[in-house]
The first five atom37 places (N, CA, C, CB, O) and aatype in JSON, in Angstrom:
{
  "aatype": [12, 1, 19, 11, 6, 11, 14, 18, 17, 18, 16, 6, 6, 7, 3, 9, 3, 0, 6, 6, 18, 4, 3, 0, 8, 2, 9, 1, 18, 6, 15, 3, 19, 7, 9, 8, 12, 12, 18, 9, 17, 2, 6, 8, 7, 11, 5, 18, 9, 18, 17, 14, 16, 16, 7, 1, 17, 1, 0, 1, 18, 15, 1, 16, 7, 16, 16, 18, 1, 15, 11, 7, 9, 6, 3, 13, 8, 11, 1, 13, 10, 2, 11, 19, 13, 11, 11, 11, 6, 6, 16, 2, 6, 16, 11, 15, 2, 15, 7],
  "atom_mask": [
    [1, 1, 1, 1, 1],
    [1, 1, 1, 1, 1],
    [1, 1, 1, 1, 1],
    [1, 1, 1, 1, 1],
    [1, 1, 1, 1, 1],
    [1, 1, 1, 1, 1],
    [1, 1, 1, 1, 1],
    [1, 1, 1, 1, 1],
    [1, 1, 1, 1, 1],
    [1, 1, 1, 1, 1],
    [1, 1, 1, 1, 1],
    [1, 1, 1, 1, 1],
    [1, 1, 1, 1, 1],
    [1, 1, 1, 0, 1],
    [1, 1, 1, 1, 1],
    [1, 1, 1, 1, 1],
    [1, 1, 1, 1, 1],
    [1, 1, 1, 1, 1],
    [1, 1, 1, 1, 1],
    [1, 1, 1, 1, 1],
    [1, 1, 1, 1, 1],
    [1, 1, 1, 1, 1],
    [1, 1, 1, 1, 1],
    [1, 1, 1, 1, 1],
    [1, 1, 1, 1, 1],
    [1, 1, 1, 1, 1],
    [1, 1, 1, 1, 1],
    [1, 1, 1, 1, 1],
    [1, 1, 1, 1, 1],
    [1, 1, 1, 1, 1],
    [1, 1, 1, 1, 1],
    [1, 1, 1, 1, 1],
    [1, 1, 1, 1, 1],
    [1, 1, 1, 0, 1],
    [1, 1, 1, 1, 1],
    [1, 1, 1, 1, 1],
    [1, 1, 1, 1, 1],
    [1, 1, 1, 1, 1],
    [1, 1, 1, 1, 1],
    [1, 1, 1, 1, 1],
    [1, 1, 1, 1, 1],
    [1, 1, 1, 1, 1],
    [1, 1, 1, 1, 1],
    [1, 1, 1, 1, 1],
    [1, 1, 1, 0, 1],
    [1, 1, 1, 1, 1],
    [1, 1, 1, 1, 1],
    [1, 1, 1, 1, 1],
    [1, 1, 1, 1, 1],
    [1, 1, 1, 1, 1],
    [1, 1, 1, 1, 1],
    [1, 1, 1, 1, 1],
    [1, 1, 1, 1, 1],
    [1, 1, 1, 1, 1],
    [1, 1, 1, 0, 1],
    [1, 1, 1, 1, 1],
    [1, 1, 1, 1, 1],
    [1, 1, 1, 1, 1],
    [1, 1, 1, 1, 1],
    [1, 1, 1, 1, 1],
    [1, 1, 1, 1, 1],
    [1, 1, 1, 1, 1],
    [1, 1, 1, 1, 1],
    [1, 1, 1, 1, 1],
    [1, 1, 1, 0, 1],
    [1, 1, 1, 1, 1],
    [1, 1, 1, 1, 1],
    [1, 1, 1, 1, 1],
    [1, 1, 1, 1, 1],
    [1, 1, 1, 1, 1],
    [1, 1, 1, 1, 1],
    [1, 1, 1, 0, 1],
    [1, 1, 1, 1, 1],
    [1, 1, 1, 1, 1],
    [1, 1, 1, 1, 1],
    [1, 1, 1, 1, 1],
    [1, 1, 1, 1, 1],
    [1, 1, 1, 1, 1],
    [1, 1, 1, 1, 1],
    [1, 1, 1, 1, 1],
    [1, 1, 1, 1, 1],
    [1, 1, 1, 1, 1],
    [1, 1, 1, 1, 1],
    [1, 1, 1, 1, 1],
    [1, 1, 1, 1, 1],
    [1, 1, 1, 1, 1],
    [1, 1, 1, 1, 1],
    [1, 1, 1, 1, 1],
    [1, 1, 1, 1, 1],
    [1, 1, 1, 1, 1],
    [1, 1, 1, 1, 1],
    [1, 1, 1, 1, 1],
    [1, 1, 1, 1, 1],
    [1, 1, 1, 1, 1],
    [1, 1, 1, 1, 1],
    [1, 1, 1, 1, 1],
    [1, 1, 1, 1, 1],
    [1, 1, 1, 1, 1],
    [1, 1, 1, 0, 1]
  ],
  "atom_positions": [
    [[0.96, -1.28, 0.14], [0.02, -0.08, 0.04], [0.78, 1.35, 0.33], [-1.19, -0.29, 1.15], [1.39, 1.68, 1.35]],
    [[0.58, 2.04, -0.76], [1.19, 3.34, -1.04], [0.9, 4.25, 0.01], [0.75, 3.92, -2.31], [-0.22, 4.45, 0.49]],
    [[2.2, 4.9, 0.43], [1.72, 6.14, 2.07], [1.38, 7.23, 0.95], [3.47, 6.89, 3.66], [1.93, 7.2, -0.15]],
    [[0.42, 8.21, 1.31], [0.37, 9.48, 0.34], [0.83, 10.38, 1.43], [-1.22, 9.94, -0.42], [0.49, 10.62, 2.59]],
    [[1.86, 10.85, 0.47], [2.56, 12.55, 1.33], [1.45, 13.36, 1.61], [3.69, 13.74, 0.23], [0.27, 13.01, 1.54]],
    [[1.8, 14.22, 1.86], [1.13, 15.7, 2.21], [1.73, 16.75, 0.97], [1.7, 16.33, 4.01], [2.89, 16.95, 0.61]],
    [[0.73, 17.18, 0.6], [1.06, 18.27, -0.8], [2.25, 19.48, -0.16], [-0.79, 19.34, -1.42], [2.27, 20.12, 0.89]],
    [[3.11, 19.41, -1.24], [3.99, 20.46, -1.23], [3.51, 22.07, -0.59], [4.36, 20.52, -2.68], [4.24, 22.8, 0.07]],
    [[2.44, 22.28, -0.9], [1.87, 23.27, -0.43], [1.56, 23.8, 0.93], [1.07, 23.18, -0.9], [1.33, 24.97, 1.22]],
    [[1.59, 22.62, 1.83], [0.82, 22.85, 2.93], [1.76, 23.24, 4.09], [-0.03, 21.66, 3.23], [2.89, 22.8, 4.3]],
    [[1.02, 24.19, 4.86], [2.07, 24.93, 5.43], [2.14, 24.22, 7.05], [1.68, 26.69, 5.35], [2.88, 24.77, 7.86]],
    [[1.58, 23.31, 7.36], [1.24, 22.78, 8.54], [0.55, 24.03, 9.7], [2.64, 22.05, 9.05], [0.76, 23.95, 10.91]],
    [[0.13, 24.6, 9.4], [-0.49, 26.03, 10.12], [-1.91, 25.61, 10.2], [-0.32, 27.63, 9.15], [-2.12, 24.77, 9.33]],
    [[-2.86, 25.84, 10.83], [-4.31, 26.25, 10.67], [-4.89, 27.37, 11.42], [0.0, 0.0, 0.0], [-4.24, 27.99, 12.25]],
    [[-6.06, 27.62, 11.15], [-6.97, 28.7, 11.71], [-6.37, 29.62, 12.77], [-8.19, 28.06, 12.33], [-5.94, 30.77, 12.69]],
    [[-6.48, 28.74, 13.82], [-5.8, 28.84, 14.97], [-4.77, 29.49, 15.48], [-5.56, 28.06, 15.16], [-4.72, 30.38, 16.33]],
    [[-3.61, 28.73, 14.59], [-2.3, 29.17, 14.99], [-1.87, 31.0, 13.91], [-1.08, 27.5, 14.52], [-1.19, 31.99, 14.17]],
    [[-2.72, 30.59, 12.71], [-2.74, 32.34, 12.21], [-3.41, 33.26, 13.29], [-3.75, 32.64, 10.67], [-2.86, 34.35, 13.41]],
    [[-4.37, 33.06, 14.01], [-4.85, 33.85, 14.47], [-4.43, 34.11, 15.61], [-5.81, 33.73, 14.38], [-4.7, 35.24, 16.02]],
    [[-3.61, 33.13, 16.58], [-2.65, 33.51, 17.64], [-1.62, 34.24, 17.14], [-2.11, 32.41, 18.33], [-1.4, 35.2, 17.88]],
    [[-0.68, 34.19, 15.91], [0.21, 34.53, 15.45], [-0.39, 36.33, 15.19], [0.62, 33.45, 14.27], [0.34, 37.3, 15.4]],
    [[-1.45, 36.42, 14.83], [-1.85, 38.19, 14.1], [-2.17, 38.57, 15.87], [-3.9, 38.45, 12.48], [-1.71, 39.61, 16.33]],
    [[-2.84, 37.78, 16.58], [-3.02, 38.68, 17.99], [-1.82, 38.76, 18.59], [-4.03, 38.1, 19.12], [-1.87, 39.7, 19.37]],
    [[-0.64, 38.18, 18.61], [0.78, 38.72, 19.14], [1.3, 39.2, 18.68], [1.59, 38.24, 19.46], [2.39, 39.46, 19.18]],
    [[0.87, 39.89, 16.98], [1.59, 40.85, 16.28], [0.74, 42.11, 16.12], [2.04, 40.3, 14.97], [1.03, 42.98, 15.3]],
    [[-0.27, 42.19, 16.9], [-1.35, 43.24, 16.98], [-1.69, 43.38, 15.12], [-0.63, 44.94, 17.91], [-1.4, 44.37, 14.45]],
    [[-2.12, 42.57, 14.78], [-2.39, 42.32, 13.1], [-3.79, 42.33, 13.14], [-1.78, 40.8, 12.33], [-4.22, 41.49, 13.92]],
    [[-4.8, 43.12, 12.47], [-6.31, 43.26, 12.48], [-6.59, 42.17, 11.44], [-6.93, 44.85, 12.07], [-5.94, 42.07, 10.39]],
    [[-7.46, 41.47, 11.75], [-8.02, 40.15, 10.97], [-9.41, 40.04, 11.17], [-7.38, 38.75, 11.44], [-9.87, 40.8, 12.02]],
    [[-10.14, 39.3, 10.62], [-11.37, 38.72, 10.66], [-11.07, 37.28, 10.39], [-12.35, 39.36, 9.69], [-10.02, 37.1, 9.78]],
    [[-11.82, 36.12, 10.75], [-11.74, 34.78, 10.37], [-13.13, 34.23, 9.93], [-11.16, 33.98, 11.51], [-14.14, 34.31, 10.63]],
    [[-13.06, 33.62, 8.59], [-13.85, 32.45, 8.25], [-13.57, 31.1, 8.22], [-14.21, 32.59, 7.27], [-13.05, 30.44, 7.32]],
    [[-14.0, 30.76, 9.33], [-13.32, 29.48, 9.76], [-14.17, 28.5, 8.8], [-13.44, 29.12, 11.55], [-13.69, 27.43, 8.43]],
    [[-15.12, 28.8, 8.52], [-15.85, 27.47, 7.35], [-15.34, 27.06, 6.11], [0.0, 0.0, 0.0], [-15.69, 26.13, 5.38]],
    [[-14.37, 27.98, 5.98], [-13.49, 28.11, 4.45], [-12.36, 28.07, 4.82], [-13.6, 29.42, 3.49], [-11.53, 28.03, 3.91]],
    [[-11.82, 28.05, 6.22], [-10.56, 28.12, 6.32], [-9.79, 29.6, 5.7], [-10.15, 26.86, 5.66], [-8.93, 29.54, 4.82]],
    [[-10.17, 30.67, 6.2], [-9.7, 32.09, 5.19], [-9.98, 33.14, 6.3], [-10.83, 32.48, 3.5], [-10.94, 33.14, 7.06]],
    [[-9.0, 33.97, 6.27], [-8.96, 35.27, 7.24], [-8.78, 36.39, 5.92], [-7.4, 35.26, 8.62], [-8.25, 36.31, 4.81]],
    [[-9.5, 37.45, 6.64], [-9.34, 38.98, 5.59], [-8.34, 39.47, 6.61], [-11.01, 40.29, 5.28], [-8.7, 39.49, 7.78]],
    [[-7.07, 39.88, 6.29], [-5.81, 40.46, 6.98], [-5.98, 42.16, 6.4], [-4.13, 39.52, 6.39], [-6.24, 42.55, 5.26]],
    [[-5.75, 42.85, 7.5], [-5.57, 44.32, 7.42], [-3.91, 44.86, 7.18], [-6.17, 44.92, 8.88], [-3.11, 44.27, 7.9]],
    [[-3.43, 45.69, 6.44], [-1.99, 45.98, 7.09], [-2.12, 47.31, 7.54], [-0.66, 45.84, 6.08], [-3.23, 47.84, 7.55]],
    [[-1.01, 47.99, 7.96], [-0.86, 48.85, 8.91], [-1.62, 50.06, 8.04], [0.75, 49.03, 9.45], [-2.12, 50.79, 8.89]],
    [[-1.91, 50.57, 6.76], [-2.33, 51.35, 6.08], [-4.0, 51.14, 5.7], [-1.41, 51.34, 5.1], [-4.6, 52.03, 5.1]],
    [[-4.5, 50.17, 6.02], [-5.83, 49.74, 5.75], [-6.01, 48.82, 4.64], [0.0, 0.0, 0.0], [-7.17, 48.46, 4.45]],
    [[-5.02, 48.31, 3.76], [-5.59, 47.41, 2.45], [-5.68, 46.25, 3.43], [-4.46, 47.12, 0.84], [-5.07, 46.0, 4.47]],
    [[-7.02, 45.37, 2.49], [-7.29, 44.18, 3.07], [-6.42, 43.17, 2.24], [-8.83, 43.9, 3.1], [-5.87, 43.52, 1.2]],
    [[-6.34, 42.08, 2.66], [-5.64, 41.12, 2.03], [-6.7, 39.4, 2.43], [-3.8, 41.28, 2.75], [-7.28, 39.3, 3.51]],
    [[-6.73, 38.6, 1.69], [-7.58, 37.19, 2.05], [-6.24, 36.65, 1.87], [-9.04, 36.48, 0.98], [-5.41, 36.78, 0.98]],
    [[-6.27, 35.93, 3.15], [-5.15, 34.98, 3.57], [-5.6, 33.3, 3.89], [-4.51, 35.67, 4.98], [-6.26, 33.19, 4.93]],
    [[-5.37, 32.12, 3.23], [-5.52, 31.17, 3.55], [-4.47, 30.15, 4.42], [-5.88, 30.91, 2.61], [-3.61, 29.46, 3.88]],
    [[-4.72, 30.21, 5.76], [-3.71, 29.46, 6.59], [-3.02, 28.33, 6.07], [-4.3, 29.01, 7.69], [-1.79, 28.19, 6.02]],
    [[-4.1, 27.34, 5.62], [-3.56, 25.57, 5.49], [-2.59, 25.56, 4.29], [-5.03, 24.27, 5.08], [-1.75, 24.67, 4.18]],
    [[-2.72, 26.65, 3.29], [-1.73, 26.67, 2.43], [-1.04, 27.65, 2.1], [-2.03, 26.3, 1.56], [-0.32, 27.55, 1.11]],
    [[-1.09, 28.98, 2.92], [-0.23, 30.13, 2.64], [-0.39, 31.03, 1.53], [0.0, 0.0, 0.0], [0.32, 32.03, 1.38]],
    [[-1.61, 30.59, 0.52], [-1.93, 31.39, -0.38], [-2.67, 32.91, 0.07], [-2.73, 30.55, -1.19], [-3.43, 33.06, 1.02]],
    [[-2.29, 33.84, -0.75], [-2.81, 35.2, -0.53], [-2.95, 35.87, -1.55], [-2.13, 35.94, 0.23], [-2.49, 35.48, -2.62]],
    [[-3.73, 37.24, -1.4], [-4.29, 37.78, -2.72], [-4.63, 39.29, -1.99], [-5.81, 36.78, -3.47], [-4.56, 39.43, -0.77]],
    [[-4.96, 40.23, -2.78], [-5.51, 41.2, -2.41], [-6.71, 41.18, -2.17], [-5.31, 41.96, -3.01], [-7.15, 40.18, -2.75]],
    [[-7.74, 41.85, -1.51], [-9.05, 41.34, -1.61], [-10.11, 42.01, -2.38], [-9.48, 41.22, -0.44], [-11.28, 41.64, -2.51]],
    [[-9.47, 43.12, -2.9], [-10.55, 43.43, -3.87], [-9.3, 43.94, -5.07], [-11.91, 44.8, -3.22], [-8.91, 45.05, -5.43]],
    [[-8.92, 42.5, -5.46], [-8.18, 42.39, -6.7], [-8.86, 42.54, -8.01], [-7.58, 41.19, -6.71], [-10.01, 42.75, -7.63]],
    [[-8.89, 42.57, -9.07], [-9.25, 42.7, -10.47], [-8.96, 41.46, -11.08], [-8.56, 43.81, -11.18], [-9.68, 40.97, -11.95]],
    [[-7.91, 40.94, -10.64], [-7.32, 39.93, -11.38], [-7.69, 38.5, -10.82], [-5.85, 40.16, -11.4], [-7.92, 37.51, -11.5]],
    [[-7.68, 38.6, -9.31], [-7.75, 37.5, -8.5], [-6.6, 36.65, -8.51], [0.0, 0.0, 0.0], [-6.75, 35.52, -8.05]],
    [[-5.53, 36.97, -8.94], [-4.25, 36.11, -8.59], [-3.81, 35.81, -7.39], [-3.23, 36.58, -9.03], [-3.68, 36.62, -6.48]],
    [[-3.56, 34.68, -7.34], [-2.91, 34.45, -5.34], [-1.46, 34.2, -5.55], [-3.64, 32.68, -4.19], [-0.89, 33.84, -6.58]],
    [[-1.08, 34.41, -4.65], [0.59, 34.27, -4.19], [0.67, 33.22, -3.18], [1.3, 35.71, -3.47], [-0.26, 32.77, -2.5]],
    [[2.08, 32.85, -3.18], [2.12, 31.77, -2.24], [3.42, 32.27, -0.93], [2.55, 30.2, -3.25], [4.49, 32.83, -1.19]],
    [[3.03, 31.94, 0.19], [3.86, 32.4, 1.51], [4.1, 31.02, 1.75], [3.08, 33.33, 2.87], [3.62, 30.08, 1.12]],
    [[5.02, 30.98, 2.89], [5.67, 29.8, 3.74], [4.7, 29.82, 5.03], [7.45, 30.09, 4.18], [4.73, 29.05, 5.99]],
    [[4.03, 30.65, 4.84], [3.11, 30.3, 6.37], [2.85, 31.98, 6.89], [0.0, 0.0, 0.0], [3.5, 32.91, 6.42]],
    [[1.99, 32.12, 7.73], [1.69, 33.34, 8.32], [2.78, 34.48, 8.29], [1.33, 33.05, 9.64], [2.79, 35.59, 7.76]],
    [[3.75, 33.76, 9.09], [5.0, 35.11, 9.33], [5.53, 35.24, 8.35], [6.22, 35.01, 10.32], [6.04, 36.35, 8.22]],
    [[5.72, 34.24, 7.15], [6.5, 34.83, 6.24], [5.69, 35.72, 5.21], [7.27, 33.78, 5.6], [6.1, 36.64, 4.51]],
    [[4.28, 35.12, 5.33], [3.29, 36.05, 4.76], [3.38, 37.96, 5.43], [1.67, 35.19, 5.24], [3.49, 38.97, 4.73]],
    [[3.3, 37.89, 6.76], [3.72, 39.4, 7.53], [4.76, 39.82, 7.16], [3.91, 39.46, 8.98], [4.85, 40.96, 6.7]],
    [[5.83, 38.99, 7.26], [7.41, 39.83, 7.15], [7.69, 40.31, 5.68], [8.84, 38.7, 7.57], [8.3, 41.29, 5.26]],
    [[7.1, 39.35, 5.09], [7.53, 39.67, 3.39], [6.79, 40.36, 2.7], [7.64, 38.58, 2.48], [7.33, 41.17, 1.95]],
    [[5.37, 40.24, 2.73], [4.35, 40.87, 1.85], [3.25, 41.94, 2.18], [3.71, 39.89, 1.4], [2.82, 42.83, 1.45]],
    [[2.84, 41.59, 3.63], [1.83, 42.53, 4.19], [2.01, 43.78, 3.97], [1.68, 42.45, 5.45], [1.23, 44.17, 3.11]],
    [[2.77, 44.68, 4.41], [3.19, 46.18, 4.56], [3.98, 46.42, 3.32], [4.12, 46.51, 5.95], [3.7, 47.43, 2.68]],
    [[4.93, 45.62, 2.88], [5.81, 45.95, 1.81], [5.22, 46.43, 0.4], [6.61, 44.8, 1.6], [5.82, 47.27, -0.27]],
    [[4.16, 45.91, 0.03], [3.64, 46.39, -1.54], [3.28, 47.81, -1.43], [2.2, 45.53, -2.17], [3.3, 48.55, -2.41]],
    [[2.91, 48.25, -0.07], [2.46, 49.61, 0.23], [3.61, 50.86, 0.23], [1.79, 49.51, 1.64], [3.52, 52.01, -0.2]],
    [[4.74, 50.15, 0.9], [6.02, 51.17, 0.86], [6.37, 51.08, -0.2], [7.18, 51.01, 1.68], [6.75, 52.2, -0.53]],
    [[6.52, 50.16, -1.25], [7.12, 50.42, -2.39], [6.39, 51.26, -3.08], [7.4, 49.38, -3.06], [7.08, 52.12, -3.63]],
    [[5.0, 51.39, -3.31], [4.31, 52.36, -3.78], [4.41, 53.94, -3.36], [3.2, 51.93, -3.58], [4.18, 54.91, -4.09]],
    [[4.87, 53.92, -1.81], [4.53, 55.24, -1.34], [6.29, 55.61, -1.5], [3.6, 55.35, 0.44], [6.6, 56.74, -1.87]],
    [[7.24, 54.69, -1.24], [8.4, 55.12, -1.9], [8.96, 56.16, -3.41], [8.73, 54.01, -2.02], [9.6, 57.2, -3.55]],
    [[8.43, 55.4, -4.11], [8.07, 55.34, -5.77], [7.37, 56.91, -5.83], [6.73, 53.8, -6.33], [7.87, 57.73, -6.59]],
    [[6.33, 57.24, -5.09], [5.53, 58.08, -5.35], [6.4, 59.66, -4.32], [3.86, 57.35, -4.9], [6.12, 60.83, -4.61]],
    [[7.22, 59.35, -3.36], [8.27, 60.2, -2.85], [9.35, 60.49, -3.78], [8.82, 59.64, -1.68], [9.53, 61.7, -3.9]],
    [[10.12, 59.78, -4.47], [11.25, 59.95, -5.28], [10.68, 60.97, -6.48], [11.83, 58.44, -5.82], [11.36, 61.92, -6.89]],
    [[9.22, 60.61, -7.05], [9.1, 61.31, -8.3], [8.63, 62.75, -7.6], [7.94, 60.53, -9.48], [8.87, 63.73, -8.31]],
    [[8.08, 62.98, -6.5], [8.06, 64.22, -5.94], [9.1, 64.91, -5.7], [7.55, 64.22, -5.0], [9.15, 66.11, -5.95]],
    [[9.9, 64.35, -5.27], [11.63, 64.67, -4.89], [12.25, 65.41, -6.31], [12.71, 62.89, -4.54], [12.78, 66.5, -6.51]],
    [[11.92, 64.32, -7.13], [12.87, 64.73, -8.24], [12.53, 65.75, -9.17], [13.15, 63.69, -9.0], [13.31, 66.09, -10.05]],
    [[11.18, 66.35, -8.98], [10.44, 66.91, -10.27], [10.72, 68.53, -9.22], [0.0, 0.0, 0.0], [10.33, 69.62, -9.66]]
  ]
}
């Protein structure tokens, strides 16, 4: 009998792990436990949808609906949650300073 391996995208985190991480780091969120999904807000109020079991995420009001991968809630928080907004902010500052 063949042993079924876990899928490579499984983060070994559940809804409760992600909620505890968000609580510990003062990250605003709402959970939808029935479908294992969370709405997470960054420091500037932009909303993201995050799926704890797979680490997939996307902007909540995305036109394309493209999802991205993270290695877990900590990886999502450190690499993606506030980085996208800061890049846009830095670009706008650079444009206003050069002109």
